MARZA-781160 format. One record per residue: residue in three letters; x, y, z of N, C-alpha, C, CB in turn. Coordinates in nm, 3 decimals, padded with zeros to 5 digits, always signed. Each point is the difference from the previous one (the first is absolute). Glycine has a CB too. Example, Ala and Ser with C-alpha at 12.3 -4.5 7.8 and 13.67 -1.06 7.14 Angstrom:
2
+-----+---------+---------+---------+---------+---------+---------+---------+---------+---------+---------+---------+---------+
|  aa |      nx |      ny |      nz |     cax |     cay |     caz |      cx |      cy |      cz |     cbx |     cby |     cbz |
+-----+---------+---------+---------+---------+---------+---------+---------+---------+---------+---------+---------+---------+
| ALA | +01.319 | -00.569 | +00.780 | -00.089 | +00.119 | +00.000 | +00.090 | +00.120 | +00.000 | -00.189 | -00.117 | +00.125 |
| SER | +00.154 | +00.222 | -00.197 | +00.082 | +00.119 | +00.006 | -00.077 | +00.109 | +00.073 | +00.118 | -00.063 | -00.215 |
+-----+---------+---------+---------+---------+---------+---------+---------+---------+---------+---------+---------+---------+
This chain:
119
+-----+---------+---------+---------+---------+---------+---------+---------+---------+---------+---------+---------+---------+
|  aa |      nx |      ny |      nz |     cax |     cay |     caz |      cx |      cy |      cz |     cbx |     cby |     cbz |
+-----+---------+---------+---------+---------+---------+---------+---------+---------+---------+---------+---------+---------+
| MET | +12.032 | +11.022 | +06.343 | -00.127 | +00.044 | +00.065 | +00.017 | +00.071 | +00.151 | -00.111 | -00.204 | -00.139 |
| ALA | +00.071 | +00.275 | +00.125 | -00.002 | +00.133 | +00.159 | -00.091 | -00.074 | +00.084 | +00.005 | +00.274 | -00.110 |
| PRO | +00.105 | -00.276 | +00.251 | -00.097 | -00.088 | +00.103 | -00.137 | +00.099 | +00.011 | +00.220 | -00.128 | +00.167 |
| SER | -00.327 | +00.015 | -00.136 | -00.113 | +00.117 | +00.029 | +00.046 | +00.060 | +00.211 | -00.269 | -00.172 | -00.238 |
| THR | +00.129 | +00.235 | +00.250 | +00.056 | +00.043 | +00.159 | -00.106 | -00.074 | +00.099 | +00.102 | +00.268 | -00.065 |
| ARG | -00.046 | -00.356 | +00.156 | -00.098 | -00.079 | +00.063 | -00.127 | +00.122 | +00.090 | +00.226 | -00.238 | +00.025 |
| GLU | -00.355 | +00.199 | -00.018 | -00.109 | +00.067 | +00.032 | +00.011 | +00.046 | +00.171 | -00.137 | -00.143 | -00.212 |
| LYS | +00.143 | +00.218 | +00.278 | +00.026 | +00.018 | +00.132 | -00.170 | -00.027 | +00.021 | +00.252 | +00.186 | +00.028 |
| LEU | -00.237 | -00.301 | +00.165 | -00.104 | -00.033 | +00.027 | -00.037 | +00.119 | +00.047 | +00.025 | -00.224 | +00.022 |
| PRO | -00.195 | +00.224 | +00.042 | -00.011 | +00.081 | +00.106 | -00.027 | -00.074 | +00.110 | -00.063 | +00.170 | -00.126 |
| SER | +00.108 | -00.053 | +00.244 | +00.013 | -00.074 | +00.104 | -00.140 | -00.068 | +00.055 | +00.205 | +00.152 | +00.040 |
| ARG | -00.309 | -00.115 | -00.053 | -00.181 | -00.089 | -00.026 | -00.012 | -00.026 | -00.089 | -00.127 | +00.083 | +00.101 |
| ARG | +00.054 | -00.257 | -00.114 | -00.004 | -00.085 | -00.114 | -00.165 | -00.032 | +00.029 | +00.287 | -00.108 | -00.029 |
| ALA | -00.290 | +00.060 | -00.058 | -00.135 | -00.156 | +00.072 | +00.070 | -00.064 | -00.053 | -00.259 | +00.022 | +00.008 |
| HIS | +00.177 | -00.152 | +00.054 | +00.114 | -00.176 | +00.000 | -00.110 | -00.063 | -00.046 | +00.188 | -00.033 | +00.226 |
| GLU | -00.193 | -00.021 | -00.341 | -00.148 | -00.080 | -00.028 | +00.101 | -00.203 | +00.069 | -00.173 | +00.225 | -00.343 |
| THR | +00.083 | -00.291 | +00.404 | +00.045 | -00.147 | +00.043 | -00.070 | -00.066 | -00.067 | +00.061 | +00.017 | +00.204 |
| VAL | +00.057 | -00.098 | -00.244 | -00.089 | -00.129 | -00.093 | +00.085 | -00.143 | +00.054 | -00.065 | +00.164 | -00.273 |
| THR | +00.024 | -00.275 | +00.299 | +00.049 | -00.134 | +00.076 | -00.041 | -00.081 | -00.169 | -00.076 | +00.018 | +00.360 |
| PHE | +00.174 | -00.168 | -00.364 | -00.013 | -00.061 | -00.109 | +00.038 | -00.082 | +00.014 | -00.010 | +00.114 | -00.103 |
| ALA | +00.012 | -00.271 | +00.046 | +00.106 | -00.051 | +00.014 | +00.053 | -00.091 | -00.130 | -00.067 | +00.026 | +00.250 |
| VAL | +00.217 | -00.055 | -00.282 | -00.033 | -00.043 | -00.162 | +00.153 | -00.161 | +00.103 | -00.076 | +00.349 | -00.320 |
| GLY | -00.021 | -00.433 | +00.248 | +00.032 | -00.146 | +00.036 | -00.043 | -00.046 | +00.104 | +00.164 | +00.016 | -00.094 |
| ASN | -00.094 | -00.052 | +00.220 | -00.014 | -00.006 | +00.131 | +00.108 | +00.130 | +00.113 | -00.070 | -00.297 | -00.094 |
| VAL | +00.115 | +00.410 | +00.032 | +00.034 | +00.111 | +00.059 | -00.142 | +00.092 | -00.015 | +00.278 | -00.034 | -00.054 |
| THR | -00.325 | +00.147 | +00.175 | -00.047 | +00.034 | +00.043 | +00.099 | +00.185 | -00.037 | -00.126 | -00.280 | +00.152 |
| TYR | -00.003 | +00.369 | -00.222 | +00.111 | +00.136 | +00.030 | -00.102 | +00.103 | +00.048 | +00.201 | -00.032 | -00.204 |
| HIS | -00.144 | +00.184 | +00.240 | -00.093 | +00.099 | +00.051 | +00.075 | +00.093 | -00.067 | -00.102 | -00.074 | +00.226 |
| ALA | +00.096 | +00.128 | -00.304 | +00.025 | +00.166 | -00.113 | -00.084 | +00.108 | +00.080 | -00.005 | -00.117 | -00.284 |
| ALA | +00.080 | +00.176 | +00.296 | -00.051 | +00.130 | -00.009 | +00.078 | +00.142 | -00.114 | -00.072 | -00.106 | +00.272 |
| ILE | -00.038 | +00.120 | -00.258 | +00.007 | +00.115 | -00.221 | -00.015 | +00.148 | +00.100 | -00.231 | -00.177 | -00.296 |
| GLY | +00.318 | +00.263 | +00.293 | +00.025 | +00.113 | +00.028 | -00.060 | +00.091 | -00.164 | +00.228 | -00.089 | +00.215 |
| ARG | -00.284 | +00.202 | -00.125 | -00.074 | +00.086 | -00.116 | +00.028 | +00.110 | +00.063 | -00.192 | -00.129 | -00.102 |
| PRO | +00.172 | +00.213 | +00.038 | +00.064 | +00.193 | +00.034 | -00.186 | +00.023 | -00.032 | +00.365 | +00.101 | -00.150 |
| PHE | -00.423 | -00.026 | +00.225 | -00.111 | +00.060 | +00.057 | +00.033 | +00.159 | -00.035 | -00.050 | -00.199 | +00.200 |
| ASP | -00.100 | +00.220 | -00.266 | +00.022 | +00.132 | -00.033 | -00.148 | +00.124 | +00.037 | +00.190 | -00.138 | -00.206 |
| ALA | -00.189 | +00.163 | +00.328 | -00.038 | +00.076 | +00.100 | -00.084 | +00.065 | -00.137 | +00.208 | +00.023 | +00.244 |
| GLY | -00.157 | +00.118 | -00.304 | -00.107 | +00.043 | -00.131 | -00.068 | -00.096 | -00.093 | +00.141 | +00.179 | -00.008 |
| THR | -00.143 | -00.263 | +00.016 | -00.097 | -00.107 | -00.044 | -00.124 | -00.146 | +00.008 | +00.178 | +00.129 | -00.044 |
| GLY | -00.074 | -00.120 | +00.188 | -00.036 | -00.108 | +00.080 | +00.014 | -00.047 | -00.044 | -00.092 | +00.013 | +00.094 |
| ALA | +00.191 | -00.116 | -00.223 | +00.010 | -00.113 | -00.071 | +00.148 | -00.058 | +00.016 | -00.188 | +00.089 | -00.160 |
| LEU | +00.212 | -00.199 | +00.173 | +00.124 | -00.089 | +00.054 | +00.081 | +00.039 | -00.171 | -00.130 | -00.259 | +00.223 |
| GLY | +00.250 | +00.275 | -00.280 | +00.088 | -00.021 | -00.062 | +00.039 | -00.176 | -00.012 | +00.052 | +00.268 | +00.069 |
| PRO | +00.047 | -00.274 | -00.193 | +00.082 | -00.083 | -00.007 | +00.011 | -00.126 | +00.107 | +00.086 | +00.197 | -00.115 |
| ALA | -00.001 | -00.269 | +00.123 | +00.064 | -00.062 | +00.045 | +00.137 | +00.060 | +00.027 | -00.150 | -00.153 | -00.089 |
| LEU | +00.230 | +00.136 | +00.226 | +00.092 | +00.027 | -00.031 | +00.107 | -00.103 | +00.088 | -00.108 | +00.241 | -00.080 |
| GLU | +00.043 | -00.260 | +00.175 | +00.131 | -00.158 | +00.113 | -00.110 | -00.036 | -00.051 | +00.173 | -00.002 | +00.272 |
| LEU | -00.140 | -00.139 | -00.224 | -00.004 | -00.152 | +00.038 | +00.073 | -00.077 | +00.121 | -00.023 | +00.013 | -00.232 |
| PHE | -00.053 | -00.031 | +00.312 | +00.051 | -00.081 | +00.069 | -00.068 | -00.180 | +00.031 | +00.076 | +00.267 | +00.076 |
| LEU | -00.018 | -00.329 | -00.055 | -00.021 | -00.172 | -00.071 | +00.083 | -00.083 | +00.166 | +00.061 | +00.046 | -00.389 |
| THR | -00.119 | -00.070 | +00.463 | +00.062 | -00.122 | +00.038 | -00.093 | -00.145 | +00.046 | +00.180 | +00.192 | +00.068 |
| ALA | -00.108 | -00.265 | -00.079 | -00.009 | -00.167 | +00.046 | +00.037 | -00.080 | +00.049 | -00.036 | +00.016 | -00.089 |
| GLY | +00.027 | -00.096 | +00.117 | +00.095 | -00.138 | +00.145 | -00.034 | +00.092 | +00.100 | +00.266 | -00.136 | -00.096 |
| LYS | -00.129 | +00.096 | +00.199 | +00.003 | +00.031 | +00.060 | +00.145 | +00.055 | +00.003 | -00.204 | -00.118 | +00.055 |
| PRO | +00.199 | +00.260 | +00.066 | +00.049 | +00.060 | -00.033 | +00.130 | -00.028 | -00.017 | -00.161 | +00.097 | +00.063 |
| GLY | +00.269 | -00.037 | -00.055 | +00.157 | -00.103 | -00.057 | +00.070 | -00.077 | -00.083 | -00.043 | +00.007 | +00.125 |
| SER | -00.101 | -00.051 | -00.188 | +00.011 | -00.127 | -00.115 | +00.037 | +00.057 | -00.170 | -00.214 | -00.146 | +00.167 |
| PRO | +00.288 | +00.068 | -00.220 | +00.075 | +00.069 | -00.144 | -00.139 | -00.020 | -00.078 | +00.305 | -00.081 | -00.008 |
| VAL | -00.449 | +00.028 | +00.069 | -00.089 | +00.053 | -00.109 | -00.049 | +00.172 | +00.082 | -00.109 | -00.310 | -00.113 |
| GLU | +00.061 | +00.290 | +00.191 | -00.029 | +00.152 | +00.039 | +00.142 | +00.126 | -00.058 | -00.156 | -00.130 | +00.260 |
| ALA | +00.209 | +00.058 | -00.232 | +00.134 | +00.069 | -00.070 | -00.026 | +00.043 | -00.082 | +00.132 | -00.102 | +00.042 |
| THR | -00.103 | -00.015 | -00.173 | -00.090 | +00.069 | -00.128 | -00.157 | +00.028 | +00.011 | +00.167 | -00.127 | -00.139 |
| ALA | -00.189 | +00.116 | +00.118 | -00.137 | +00.074 | +00.096 | +00.022 | +00.189 | -00.061 | +00.022 | -00.211 | +00.309 |
| ARG | +00.073 | +00.244 | -00.172 | +00.046 | +00.128 | +00.046 | +00.050 | +00.096 | -00.109 | +00.056 | -00.117 | +00.206 |
| ASP | +00.045 | +00.029 | -00.242 | +00.065 | +00.072 | -00.132 | -00.047 | -00.010 | -00.094 | +00.156 | -00.015 | +00.054 |
| ALA | -00.231 | -00.113 | -00.118 | -00.103 | +00.063 | -00.065 | -00.072 | +00.153 | -00.053 | +00.014 | -00.195 | +00.109 |
| GLY | -00.111 | +00.222 | +00.063 | -00.052 | +00.062 | +00.030 | +00.095 | +00.181 | -00.077 | -00.117 | -00.237 | +00.225 |
| VAL | +00.236 | +00.210 | -00.175 | +00.103 | +00.101 | +00.051 | +00.010 | +00.037 | -00.182 | +00.161 | -00.113 | +00.293 |
| ILE | -00.114 | +00.004 | -00.370 | +00.036 | +00.065 | -00.167 | -00.129 | +00.002 | -00.074 | +00.245 | -00.108 | -00.030 |
| ALA | -00.386 | +00.038 | +00.078 | -00.121 | +00.049 | -00.055 | +00.022 | +00.147 | +00.055 | -00.165 | -00.230 | -00.005 |
| SER | +00.182 | +00.292 | +00.114 | -00.054 | +00.152 | +00.047 | +00.123 | +00.061 | -00.072 | -00.140 | -00.019 | +00.266 |
| LEU | +00.249 | +00.007 | -00.246 | +00.104 | +00.085 | -00.117 | -00.069 | +00.018 | -00.153 | +00.228 | -00.120 | +00.125 |
| ALA | -00.257 | +00.032 | -00.200 | -00.050 | -00.002 | -00.144 | -00.117 | +00.141 | +00.058 | +00.035 | -00.332 | -00.129 |
| LEU | -00.129 | +00.222 | +00.174 | -00.176 | +00.151 | -00.029 | +00.092 | +00.131 | +00.054 | -00.311 | -00.157 | +00.116 |
| GLN | +00.391 | +00.140 | -00.051 | +00.001 | +00.156 | +00.066 | +00.157 | +00.080 | -00.153 | -00.070 | -00.095 | +00.417 |
| TYR | +00.078 | +00.002 | -00.461 | +00.110 | +00.066 | -00.183 | -00.097 | +00.012 | -00.055 | +00.220 | -00.119 | -00.065 |
| GLY | -00.354 | +00.081 | +00.080 | -00.143 | +00.022 | -00.093 | +00.011 | -00.056 | -00.102 | -00.054 | +00.188 | +00.058 |
| VAL | +00.118 | -00.388 | -00.032 | +00.006 | -00.094 | -00.072 | -00.224 | -00.053 | +00.015 | +00.379 | -00.065 | +00.061 |
| PRO | -00.440 | +00.125 | -00.150 | -00.151 | -00.037 | +00.034 | -00.005 | -00.144 | +00.141 | -00.077 | +00.077 | -00.324 |
| ALA | -00.020 | -00.085 | +00.344 | -00.064 | -00.128 | +00.029 | -00.096 | -00.095 | -00.093 | +00.026 | +00.124 | +00.197 |
| ALA | -00.040 | -00.129 | -00.307 | -00.036 | -00.089 | -00.088 | +00.077 | +00.033 | -00.141 | -00.229 | -00.032 | +00.135 |
| GLU | +00.271 | +00.042 | -00.158 | +00.213 | -00.086 | -00.044 | +00.078 | -00.057 | +00.159 | +00.095 | +00.256 | -00.239 |
| ILE | -00.095 | -00.274 | +00.322 | +00.050 | -00.085 | +00.098 | -00.036 | -00.097 | -00.031 | +00.013 | +00.112 | +00.149 |
| GLY | -00.175 | -00.140 | -00.128 | -00.086 | -00.127 | -00.002 | +00.007 | -00.047 | -00.146 | -00.168 | +00.074 | +00.193 |
| ARG | +00.200 | -00.047 | -00.245 | +00.036 | -00.066 | -00.171 | +00.144 | -00.034 | -00.075 | -00.195 | +00.143 | -00.030 |
| ALA | +00.294 | -00.091 | +00.169 | +00.114 | -00.008 | -00.007 | +00.056 | -00.205 | +00.089 | -00.010 | +00.372 | -00.008 |
| LEU | -00.145 | -00.377 | +00.064 | +00.034 | -00.042 | +00.131 | -00.029 | -00.212 | -00.045 | -00.108 | +00.315 | +00.193 |
| THR | +00.154 | -00.383 | -00.143 | -00.030 | -00.163 | -00.074 | -00.114 | -00.027 | +00.043 | +00.211 | -00.108 | -00.004 |
| ARG | -00.284 | +00.007 | -00.091 | -00.167 | +00.049 | -00.033 | +00.014 | -00.140 | +00.007 | -00.090 | +00.240 | -00.161 |
| ASP | -00.013 | -00.344 | +00.226 | -00.068 | -00.134 | -00.087 | -00.038 | -00.046 | -00.115 | -00.047 | +00.021 | +00.138 |
| GLU | +00.022 | -00.160 | -00.200 | -00.081 | -00.003 | -00.100 | -00.098 | +00.023 | -00.002 | +00.093 | -00.093 | -00.041 |
| ALA | -00.127 | +00.150 | +00.159 | -00.129 | +00.054 | -00.060 | -00.076 | +00.189 | -00.011 | -00.017 | -00.279 | +00.101 |
| GLY | +00.144 | +00.343 | -00.051 | +00.085 | +00.105 | +00.031 | -00.084 | +00.081 | +00.085 | +00.140 | -00.007 | -00.206 |
| ALA | -00.086 | -00.124 | +00.358 | -00.060 | +00.065 | +00.123 | +00.125 | +00.035 | +00.019 | -00.208 | -00.113 | +00.100 |
| PRO | +00.260 | +00.147 | +00.012 | +00.137 | +00.060 | +00.087 | +00.034 | -00.108 | +00.017 | -00.035 | +00.198 | +00.121 |
| ALA | +00.106 | -00.234 | -00.093 | +00.115 | -00.149 | +00.019 | +00.115 | +00.035 | +00.124 | +00.000 | -00.070 | -00.303 |
| GLY | -00.022 | +00.238 | +00.383 | +00.105 | +00.024 | +00.096 | -00.096 | +00.174 | +00.116 | +00.288 | -00.129 | -00.245 |
| PRO | -00.266 | +00.044 | +00.361 | -00.069 | +00.161 | +00.080 | -00.014 | +00.111 | -00.057 | +00.088 | -00.051 | +00.165 |
| LEU | +00.046 | +00.123 | -00.242 | +00.014 | +00.119 | -00.053 | -00.079 | +00.049 | -00.141 | +00.211 | -00.044 | +00.129 |
| GLY | -00.215 | -00.089 | -00.221 | -00.137 | -00.028 | -00.053 | -00.155 | +00.045 | +00.056 | +00.156 | -00.177 | -00.055 |
| VAL | -00.169 | +00.131 | +00.132 | -00.138 | +00.026 | +00.075 | +00.000 | +00.074 | +00.086 | -00.059 | -00.169 | -00.031 |
| VAL | +00.156 | +00.262 | +00.095 | -00.051 | +00.099 | +00.023 | +00.008 | +00.136 | -00.149 | +00.063 | -00.110 | +00.287 |
| PHE | +00.045 | +00.113 | -00.378 | -00.062 | +00.073 | -00.136 | -00.064 | +00.043 | -00.029 | +00.041 | -00.066 | -00.044 |
| ASP | -00.161 | -00.093 | +00.063 | -00.128 | -00.051 | -00.083 | -00.095 | +00.069 | +00.090 | +00.066 | -00.249 | -00.107 |
| GLU | -00.056 | +00.278 | +00.260 | -00.088 | +00.084 | +00.063 | +00.010 | +00.112 | -00.005 | -00.021 | -00.126 | +00.106 |
| ILE | +00.158 | +00.212 | -00.111 | +00.056 | +00.127 | -00.027 | -00.075 | +00.046 | -00.111 | +00.221 | -00.047 | +00.086 |
| VAL | -00.231 | +00.008 | -00.169 | -00.052 | +00.058 | -00.096 | -00.204 | -00.031 | -00.069 | +00.325 | -00.012 | -00.027 |
| SER | -00.337 | -00.100 | +00.112 | -00.166 | -00.039 | -00.050 | -00.078 | +00.086 | +00.135 | +00.031 | -00.308 | -00.136 |
| ARG | +00.096 | +00.419 | +00.264 | -00.042 | +00.061 | +00.039 | -00.018 | +00.158 | -00.017 | +00.047 | -00.201 | +00.081 |
| GLY | +00.036 | +00.182 | -00.237 | -00.058 | +00.172 | -00.058 | +00.130 | +00.062 | +00.002 | -00.255 | +00.045 | +00.115 |
| GLU | +00.360 | -00.099 | -00.164 | +00.133 | +00.107 | -00.036 | -00.079 | +00.035 | -00.123 | +00.267 | -00.104 | +00.092 |
| THR | -00.281 | +00.224 | -00.203 | -00.053 | +00.027 | -00.039 | +00.113 | +00.010 | -00.146 | -00.183 | +00.070 | +00.225 |
| ALA | +00.150 | -00.115 | -00.335 | +00.163 | +00.107 | -00.061 | +00.022 | +00.131 | +00.003 | +00.012 | -00.131 | -00.150 |
| GLU | -00.064 | +00.196 | +00.200 | -00.021 | +00.136 | -00.014 | +00.113 | +00.024 | +00.148 | -00.305 | +00.031 | -00.143 |
| GLN | +00.217 | -00.140 | +00.257 | +00.106 | +00.037 | +00.148 | +00.187 | +00.004 | -00.080 | -00.207 | -00.195 | +00.245 |
| ALA | +00.213 | +00.063 | -00.350 | +00.045 | -00.063 | -00.026 | +00.163 | +00.100 | -00.075 | -00.269 | -00.184 | +00.014 |
| ARG | +00.177 | +00.225 | -00.092 | +00.075 | +00.138 | -00.107 | +00.044 | +00.103 | +00.081 | -00.154 | -00.019 | -00.196 |
| GLU | +00.089 | +00.046 | +00.340 | +00.050 | +00.163 | +00.060 | +00.120 | -00.075 | +00.065 | -00.244 | +00.185 | +00.070 |
| ARG | +00.309 | -00.299 | -00.014 | +00.125 | +00.008 | +00.067 | +00.028 | +00.070 | -00.075 | +00.059 | -00.169 | +00.104 |
+-----+---------+---------+---------+---------+---------+---------+---------+---------+---------+---------+---------+---------+
């Protein structure tokens, strides 16, 4: 299998922020999307900054590292919906962890199948 090419991020991009809790931990996510000046539309999610807990804590490091790995997957063209489906769910189908919550949010905010195919 040939390696994919990582999408170069534009130097300026929009970020949407989301705050949510999983268990007793509050998370803050910033979802980066390129802005198409020609159409005025936001493109698919290409980066994720995720923080939680006290700076320097293991929870915060784990959240940040998860955001880095998620960003790399998005930049290499993995569709957000596919990542979301691969993450752990509870018996009711709800996300069991913070990345699942974020990817459900990304998909609900509208990464279209067309945008995912264009990557």
